[in-house]
C-alpha positions as CSV (number, residue, x, y, z in Angstrom):
1,M,-8.5,-21.3,11.7
2,T,-6.5,-18.3,12.8
3,S,-7.3,-16.2,16.5
4,G,-9.5,-13.1,16.6
5,I,-6.0,-11.1,17.4
6,T,-4.2,-11.8,13.9
7,V,-6.6,-10.6,11.7
8,W,-7.3,-7.4,13.4
9,F,-3.5,-6.9,14.5
10,P,-2.4,-5.5,11.1
11,I,-5.5,-2.9,11.3
12,A,-5.2,-1.9,14.5
13,V,-1.5,-1.3,13.0
14,M,-3.0,0.9,10.5
15,L,-5.8,2.9,12.7
16,F,-2.1,3.9,15.2
17,G,-0.6,4.6,12.2
18,A,-2.9,6.7,11.0
19,A,-3.3,8.0,14.2
20,V,0.0,9.0,15.3
21,V,0.5,10.4,11.5
22,I,-3.3,13.0,12.1
23,G,-2.0,13.9,15.7
24,G,1.8,15.0,14.4
25,M,0.3,17.0,11.4
26,V,-1.9,18.7,14.0
27,M,1.0,19.3,16.5
28,I,3.3,20.8,14.0
29,N,0.2,23.0,12.4
30,R,0.1,24.2,16.5
31,L,4.0,24.8,16.5
32,I,4.7,26.5,13.0
33,G,1.6,27.7,11.8
34,P,0.3,32.0,12.2
35,R,-0.9,32.9,15.4
36,N,-2.9,35.4,14.6
37,P,-3.9,35.9,10.4
38,G,-4.6,39.3,10.6
39,P,-9.0,39.8,9.5
40,K,-8.6,40.5,5.7
41,A,-7.7,36.1,5.5
42,K,-9.7,34.8,8.0
43,G,-12.4,36.7,6.1
44,E,-12.1,35.2,2.5
45,A,-13.3,32.5,1.2
46,F,-10.4,30.9,-0.6
47,E,-7.5,31.6,1.3
48,C,-5.3,29.9,-1.7
49,G,-3.3,32.8,-1.0
50,N,-3.8,35.1,-4.3
51,P,-6.1,37.7,-3.4
52,S,-9.9,37.6,-4.8
53,T,-10.7,39.6,-8.2
54,G,-14.2,40.2,-10.0
55,S,-17.5,38.4,-8.7
56,A,-18.0,34.7,-8.2
57,W,-20.0,35.2,-10.8
58,G,-18.4,35.2,-13.8
59,R,-18.9,33.6,-17.2
60,F,-16.3,31.4,-18.5
61,S,-15.9,30.5,-21.7
62,V,-17.1,28.2,-24.0
63,R,-13.9,27.1,-24.9
64,F,-13.3,26.2,-21.3
65,Y,-15.8,23.4,-20.9
66,L,-15.5,21.6,-24.5
67,T,-12.1,21.6,-23.9
68,A,-12.7,20.2,-20.5
69,I,-15.1,17.1,-22.0
70,L,-12.7,16.7,-24.8
71,F,-10.3,16.0,-22.3
72,L,-12.8,13.5,-20.4
73,V,-13.6,12.0,-24.1
74,F,-10.1,11.0,-24.4
75,D,-9.5,10.7,-20.7
76,V,-12.4,8.0,-20.9
77,E,-10.1,6.3,-24.1
78,I,-7.1,5.5,-22.1
79,V,-9.3,3.6,-19.6
80,F,-10.9,1.6,-21.7
81,L,-7.3,0.3,-23.2
82,Y,-5.9,-0.8,-19.9
83,P,-8.3,-3.3,-19.2
84,W,-8.2,-4.7,-23.2
85,A,-4.1,-4.7,-22.5
86,V,-4.6,-6.7,-19.7
87,N,-6.5,-8.9,-21.2
88,Y,-5.0,-9.7,-24.5
89,R,-3.3,-12.5,-24.2
90,S,-6.3,-14.4,-23.8
91,M,-7.7,-12.1,-26.3
92,V,-5.4,-13.6,-28.5
93,R,-5.4,-17.2,-27.9
94,H,-9.2,-17.2,-29.0
95,N,-9.2,-15.0,-31.4
96,A,-6.9,-12.7,-32.8
97,G,-8.6,-11.0,-35.6
98,L,-11.4,-10.2,-33.2
99,A,-9.0,-8.3,-30.5
100,L,-6.6,-6.0,-32.6
101,G,-9.9,-5.6,-35.1
102,S,-11.7,-3.8,-32.1
103,M,-9.0,-1.7,-30.5
104,A,-8.4,-0.7,-34.7
105,C,-11.9,0.5,-34.8
106,F,-11.8,2.0,-31.2
107,M,-8.9,3.8,-32.0
108,L,-10.0,4.6,-35.2
109,I,-13.4,6.3,-34.1
110,L,-11.1,8.2,-31.6
111,F,-8.3,9.6,-34.0
112,I,-11.4,11.3,-36.1
113,G,-12.7,12.9,-33.3
114,Y,-9.4,14.1,-32.7
115,I,-8.9,15.6,-36.0
116,Y,-12.3,17.0,-36.3
117,A,-11.0,18.8,-32.5
118,L,-8.1,19.7,-34.8
119,K,-9.5,21.5,-37.6
120,K,-12.6,22.8,-35.5
121,D,-9.9,24.5,-33.8
122,A,-10.9,23.0,-30.3
123,F,-7.7,23.0,-28.9
124,D,-7.2,27.1,-29.9
125,W,-7.0,29.2,-26.9
126,K,-6.2,32.4,-29.2
127,H,-9.5,33.0,-29.8
């Protein structure tokens, strides 16, 4: 049985290290940060260095949303590929045809979706 000190020591070291990093960042900000940034910078809603232009209620093109959804679809594809690749050996031992066939079917469906998006100019930003 381990004592309480050996169990909690790594956590205490991590918390101490986090406090040192946070304190160091605050001190560096106090030392080299701007002292009087002026009223315009303080009054901005988003201080990224770029001046605000236009209304905050501007409309985005539908192509923006279409691209975002396509990105999510093809990004989720990668999320499903990782567990399949990790478990590939054990799947092949049980049924190699099912392991490869299921992934081939999955990739075929995604490839058809990608070709459909290309044919519909979903990735074209010129229009």
